[in-house]
C-alpha positions in Angstrom: -1.5 -2.5 -0.3 -3.4 -4.5 2.3 -4.4 -7.2 -0.1 -0.8 -7.3 -1.5 0.7 -7.8 1.9 -1.9 -10.4 2.9 -1.2 -12.3 -0.3 2.4 -12.6 0.8 1.8 -14.6 3.9 0.8 -18.2 3.9 -0.7 -18.3 7.5 -1.8 -15.9 10.2 -3.7 -13.5 8.0 -5.6 -12.2 11.0 -2.6 -10.8 12.9 -1.1 -9.5 9.7 -4.2 -7.5 8.8 -4.5 -6.3 12.4 -1.0 -4.9 12.3 -1.6 -3.2 9.0 -4.9 -1.7 10.2 -3.2 -0.5 13.3 -0.8 1.3 11.0 -3.8 2.9 9.3 -5.1 4.1 12.6 -1.5 5.2 13.4 -1.8 7.7 10.5 -4.0 9.8 12.8 -1.3 9.8 15.4 1.4 10.6 12.9 -0.4 13.8 12.0 -0.4 14.8 15.7 3.3 14.0 15.8 4.0 16.2 12.7 2.1 19.1 14.3 3.8 18.8 17.6 7.3 18.5 16.1 6.4 21.3 13.7 5.5 23.6 16.6 8.6 22.7 18.6 11.3 22.4 16.0 9.9 23.8 12.7 7.7 22.4 10.0 10.6 20.9 8.0 11.5 18.7 11.0 7.9 17.8 11.6 7.3 16.7 8.0 10.4 14.5 8.1 8.4 12.1 10.2 6.6 11.2 7.0 9.7 9.7 5.6 9.6 7.0 8.3 6.0 6.1 7.5 6.5 6.2 3.8 9.6 4.1 4.2 7.5 1.5 6.0 5.0 1.4 3.1 7.9 1.1 0.6 9.4 -1.7 2.6 6.1 -3.7 2.5 6.1 -3.3 -1.3 9.7 -4.5 -1.5 9.4 -7.3 1.0 6.1 -8.7 -0.2 6.4 -11.8 -2.4 2.9 -12.7 -3.5 1.9 -16.4 -3.2 -0.5 -16.1 -6.1 0.6 -14.6 -9.4 -1.9 -12.5 -11.2 -2.5 -13.2 -14.8 -1.1 -10.6 -17.2 -2.7 -9.5 -20.5 -0.9 -7.9 -23.3 -2.2 -4.6 -24.7 -2.9 -6.4 -28.0 -5.1 -9.1 -26.3 -6.9 -6.4 -24.3 -7.7 -4.3 -27.4 -8.8 -7.4 -29.3 -11.2 -8.3 -26.6 -12.6 -4.8 -26.5 -13.1 -4.8 -30.2 -14.8 -8.2 -30.2 -17.2 -7.1 -27.6 -18.1 -3.9 -29.5 -18.7 -6.0 -32.6 -20.9 -8.5 -30.8 -23.0 -5.9 -29.0 
């Protein structure tokens, strides 16, 4: 996910990766929030915090528009390449 997001920005890769890594560190804080809310209001309410974090990850996947397109290979080409390698080896 990190490389996908960084492939979507043309400049300022450092700050973008910093924000994303801060989100990774924030995962430790989210577990504390889930526990605290679970103790105060019930586990169902505490676990609902995960919807916010997963929503953020989903939004990065939707928002990201890669600057470089990856090459795609059809299944037929892939199997043909594997069979050629087995025959040559």
